[in-house]
N, C-alpha and C positions, 0 to 999 in steps of 0.2 A: 542502876541506882543502888547506893550503898545500904548496908543493913542498918546503919545509924542515921539514915535520912530523916525518919520521923522523930527520932530522939533529938537530933540537932534542931529541927524545927520547933519542937516543944520547949527547948531551952532558950529559944529566941522569940519572945512575945511579938516582936515586930514582924516575924515571919508566919504567924498563925494564919493570916489570910491565904498564904500560899498553901498551907496544910489543908485548909478547908477546900480550896480549889482542887487540890490533888485528890482528896477524898471524894469530892463530888464528881470528878472525872472518872474515877475508878468504880464507884458504886452508885447505882441508880437510887437506892434507898436513901443514901446520904444527899444525893442531888435533890430529891424530893423534899427532904427536911429543910435544906437551905433555901430552896426556891419557893417553899410554901407561902411565905409572907408576900411574895410577888403576885401569886395567883389568887390567894385567899387572904387578903390583908386584914380582914375583920374577924377571922376565925382562928382559934387556937389549933395548932397541929396536934393530933392525937395519934401517937404511934401504935402500931399493931403488928403482931407476927404475921398476920395474913398479908399485910402490905409487903413485908420482907419476902414472903413466899412468891407473891406476884412479881416482885422485882427480880428475884433470882431466876425465875423462868423466862422473864423478858430478856435478862442479860444472856441467858443461854441461847435465845433466839439471835441476839446481836452477835454472839460468838460463832453462830452456825452449828450449835450442838443440837438444837431442836428446829425442825422445819415447819411443823404445823402444830399450833397450840390452841386448845380450847380451855377457857377459864369460865366456870360457872360459879356465881357468887350472888348473895342477896343484894337487893337494891340499897342504896345509900351507904355503901361500904367503900367508896372512893375508887371505884373501878374505872370510870371514865377519865378522871383526872390522872390516874396512874398510867393508863394505856394510851389515851388519846391526847394528852397534854404534855405530861412530863417526859414520857419515854422518847418521842421523836426529838424533843429539844436536847435530851441527854445524848442520844445516839449521834446527833449531828456534831457534837463536840469532837468526836474522833472520826466519824464517817459522814462529813457534810455532803458527800455526793449521793447519798441514798435518797430514793424517791418513795414517797408514802402516798397510799391511796386509802382513804378512810370512807366508811359509810355507816349510817345509823338508819333506823326505820323512818326518821323524819330528817329532812335536810336542815331544818333549823337547829337540831341537836348537833349535827355534824359541823355546821358553821360555827355554832357556839364554841365548840372545843378548838376549832381552827383559830378563832379570834384569840382565845386564851393562850394558845400555843404561840402565836405571833407576838402577842403582848409580852409574854415571858422573854422571848428572844430579844425584843427591842428594849427590855428593861435595863436601867443603869447597872444593876447587879450582874446580869448575864453578860452585858457588853464589857464590863470591867474584868470579868473572869475569863470569858471565852470569845470576846469580840475579835480577837486576832485569828480565829479559826475560819470564819466565813462572814460574808455580808449578805443581807437580803437585797435582792435586786429591786430597782425602782420601777422597771417597766412591767413587772409581774408581781404585784404585791396587793392582792385582793383578799376579801374575807374567805372565799371558797377555794382560792388557790394562791400560794405564794412560793417563790423560788429563791435560791441563793446563788452566789457566784461560782459554786462548784457543781452546778447543774442539778443540785438536789431540789426537791419540791415537796409540798404537802397539798394534796387535793382533797376537798371535802365533797362527798356525794351522799346519796340516800339509796335505800333499798328500792330497786326498780328505776333508779335514776340513770340518765344517759352518761356513759363514760366511754363512748366509742373513741378509739384511738389512744386512750390513756392507758398507762401501765405503771407498775410500781415494783420496788424491791421488797416492800412490806405492804401486804394487803390486809387491812384491819377492818373487822366488822364489830361495831360496838352497839349492842342492843338492837338486833335486827327485827325484833317483834314489838309491836304496840300491844301492851297487855290487854287493852280493851278489845282488840281484834283477834286475840289468840284463839278464840273459840271457833273462828271461821276456818273450816278445812280448806276452802279455796284460797284464802289469803295466806295461810301457812304454806300451802303447796306452791303458790306463786313466789313466795320468799325463797323457798328451797330451790326452785327452778332458776330464779335469778342468781342465786349463789353458784349453782352448778354450771350454768351456761354463760354467765356474764362475769361476775366479780372474781370468782376463783380462777378464771382463765387469764387474768390481767398481769400475771407475774412477768417482769422483764426477762428474767432468767430463771426458768423452772428448776434448774439445778442448784441455784444458790439463794433464790428468794424464799420468803417465808409468809405464811398466812396465820393470822391471829384472830380469834373470835372470843369476845368476852360478853357475857350475858347472864341474865337470870332465866331459869327454866320456866316455861309457861305451859308446856304440853309435851307429852311423850313424843309427838310427831313435830316438834319445833325444829329449828335449824340445828340446835345442838344434838338432838336425837338423830337427826338426819345424818350429820357428819360422823357421829359415833357409830351408826350402823354401817356407813361406808368404810370406816376404819382409817388408820393412818394419822390420827391426831393424838398428841399427848394431852391428857385431860387432867387439869388441876381443878378439883372439885372442892369447894369451900362452903359447906352447909352452915347455917346460922347456929345450929346446935349439933354437937357431936353425937353420932349414933354408934351404938356398940356393934362394930363390924370389923372384919379383918383389915388391919392397916394396909394401905396401898402406897407403895413407894414409886415416885415418878422417875423419869429417865435420868434426872440429875441427882438422884439419891434423896430427894425430899419426901417427907411423910408428915401427916398431920400430927402436931405435937400433943394434941389433947388425948386424954386417956379415959375419962369418965363420961358416960352418956349424959347429955344435957349441957356439957361445958360449952360456953358461948364463944362465938368467933371473934367478937370485938366488944367485950364487956365494958370497956372504958367509954365506948361511944353508944353502943346499943345493948343496954342491960336487960335483965330479965323482965322488968316492968314494961319497958318499951317493946320488947319482943312479944310479950303476952298481948299487948294492945294491938300489935300488928296481926297476930294470929286471929284475934277476935274480929277484926275488920276484914281480913282476907277470906276467912273460912278455911275449912280443912284442906280442900283441894288446892286452892291458890297458895296457902301457906306451905304445903308440902312441896309445891313446885318452886315458888319464888324464894322461899326462905331455906328450904332443905335441899333444893336442887334435885328433887325426886318427885316427878309429876303424879304422885298419888300419895295419900296418907300412908304412914308406915304399916298400919294394920290392914289397909285396903279401903276400897270405896263401898260400892253396893255389895260386893262379895269380899268379906273380910278374910285375910289370909289364914287366920287361925281357925276359921270355921270348917275348912276342908279336913276330913278325917282320912288318914292314910292307911292303906292296907299293906301289910308287910308280906302277905301271901295272898294268892288268888282265891276268891270264894268258890264254894262248891257249886259248879254250874248246874248239876242235876236238880238242885233245890231252887233254882231260879224260877220265879213266877212269870216273868215276862222279860223278853229281850228285844231291843229294837236298834236300828241304825238311824243316825241323824246326820243329814248332809247340808252344808252351806257351800254353794258353788260360786264360781267367778265367771266373768265374761270371756276372759282370754288368759293365756299362760305366759305373758310377757314378764320381764324382770320387775316391773313396777305394778303389776296387777295384784288384786287381792288373792289370798290363799284359798285353795280348795280344802275344805275340812270335812272329813267323814269320821263319825264316832260310833262306837258300840256301847250301849248302856244296858244294864240289867237291873231288875227289881226283885228284892227279897222281902216280901211283906211291905213295911213302910220304908225300908232302906233301899237306896239306889246307888249304883256304882258304875263308874266309867271304866270300861274294860280294855278298850283299844282306840287308837286314833290314827288317821291318815291326815297329814297336813303338808301341802306343797303347792307351789305355783305350777299348774298343769294346763296343758292344752286340752281341747275337748276330747280328742282320742285318748290322751293319757288319763283324763278323768274317767272315761268309760272303763279303761283297764283297771284303775284303782278301785272303782265300784265293784267290778267283778271279783277282784282279788280279796277285798274285805268281805264280800259275801261268801266267798269260798272258805275263808278262815273262820267265819261265824255263821254256819248254816242254821244255828238255833234262832237267829234273829228273824222274826217273822216280818214285821213291818219295816220298810225302808223309807223314812220320812225325808222328802226333798222339798226345800223351800221353792215355791213357784216363781222364781225370778232368775236373772242371769241365764246360765246354761241349763237351769232346772227343767224347763219344758222340753228342750231338745233331748236331754238325757232320758227323761221319762218316755218320750216318743220312740227313742232308739232301743231302750232296754225293757220296756214293759211286757213284750212278748217273749223275752228271754229269761228275765228274772222276776219271780212272783213277789207281790207284796210292796211294790213301789207306790207310794202315796204322795200326791202333791199337797203341800201345806201352804196356807196363806194366813199366817198369824196376824192378829189384830194388834194395834197399838204401836208405840215407838219401841225401839230396842231397849231403852232405859225402863220403860213400863214393863216389858216382858221380863227383864232382869229382876226388877222389884217383886214381880209376881211369884218368883220361885226362890228368892233369897231366904225366906223363912225356913225352907227345907234345909239349907246349909246351917243356919243358925241353930236349928233344932238338933243338928247332928245326924241327919238322915242321909247325907250325901258323902260317898266314899270315892277316893281316887287312889290309884296305885302309888306305892312308895317309889322314889326315884331309882331304887335298886331294881325294881321291876320294870319301870318305864322311864328312861332318862329324859323324855320330853315333857314330863309332868311339871317340872319347875317353870318352864316357859308357859305352859297352860295356866298355872295358878297365877303367874305374874300378869298375864294378859287379863285374866278375870279381875285381879286386884286393881289394876289401873283403869279398867272400864268405868265410865265412858270416855276417859281422857287419853286412852291409849292410841298408838299408831294403828293397831289392828284390832278387830273385834270378831273375826271369823270363828274362832274357837268358842267365844262367848255365845254367838248366835246359834251354833250347833248345840251347845250345852243347854241353853234356855229352852230351845225347841224340844229337846229330848226330855228334860225334867218336867215340862208342862204336860207332854204327852203321857209320861209315866204316872204323873200325879192324877190326871183325870181320865186317862184312856184315850189313846190316839184316835180311835174311831168314834169318839163321842164329842167332847166339848173342850174348849180352851179357856183357861182362867188367866186374866191379867189384871194388873192394878195400875191406875194412872197416878199422876203426881199428887192428886188430892186423896190418894189412898182409897178411892172408891172401887168396889169390887164389881166387875162386869162378867157376864157370861156371854160367849159368842161361839158359834159353830165355826169349824175350820172351813 
């Protein structure tokens, strides 16, 4: 194509439709602009740089530059239209042989976008511009599945739906979680298991196929958090408001163009008034997840991030009034089991400090060894508090004649109630943790505490609250906890 191609077209008004067609063929964002009136005839198209960012990353998928893509974005920012309607129609212009497998948390949503996609392809505009590229077949042209005469197809399914025998060159998951069910650990786990064992295995060619997931965050242990923990995904994160953090550049060289904290993602459509209304109705936790793509408020939840006081040097141990160990154990040491956490805490008057921690997925013999090693490192710790569940009773029975001071603990109340019961100690400035220069693991500890109870793990939190309560009231005496009505209760261990 000559360098003067577009100039020649611009000089010939009668050829402008050809220019539009060429631009729509080359650029997904231009295709969306031109096709918008077909899909949303009663709505004005509002451009946004976030749409361009989505399009650039989807184009990189189409070119084979990105294989696995995760996009996290607030609701009502055109994510489903861009990924589930416009993108497959655009890609079929040049690659009509590609096969698409789509799923959402509800089949009705997946079918809705399938119908929109088919309606766009059958529109007079699309047929006049690209009708020579392929034809939809008559014998397979349904809402949940339609095919073209180049063996390309688009299949609509749902999370947990039956797709036995089906496969795709593009595996797309659009909103895998129902927000109202996101609090259910069982439902979240079932969704992640479905993705691992069913949906993500359906690529026709694992070497050339691609997986795309687009969603709003609903929980740290949602499907986005799951695949991020697994690794291998390019993550395009688009929070509603820009947060002051180190800019992140994606694999294609893109980075968020916003510079000032609080700058909006799509101010022309979702302005500050609309966003504040959303925050008010969602609440801090849901707003942090769904709007900011961070499943906890920036400052933290029950345990605010800025409440922790960092020690840049270790305290003088000889002045310590009391030192204890606190353990939260697991049932087994498999890759998916909970972590075993053992902590050492000290008290100096009213102040308490975390001094050491063991955290790993351990088998029972490995747990015994970790217990012995932590005890050897901290002989000053008299009481070793072990929650009386999981492997706790077995550990106590095995080590009580070998290591003195092992105490079985049965704390009352929910995990959240126990956390609320000691949160005032942090807010008052009485709880210290080592600086990351002394303990590199401390950042992960603080983050787990900040996202609690919305986090994927709470083992460190359980060990922490158990220790703080024991140091507050005396482990051999009583336990204090506060329930959701902020009523104070006293109960014995």
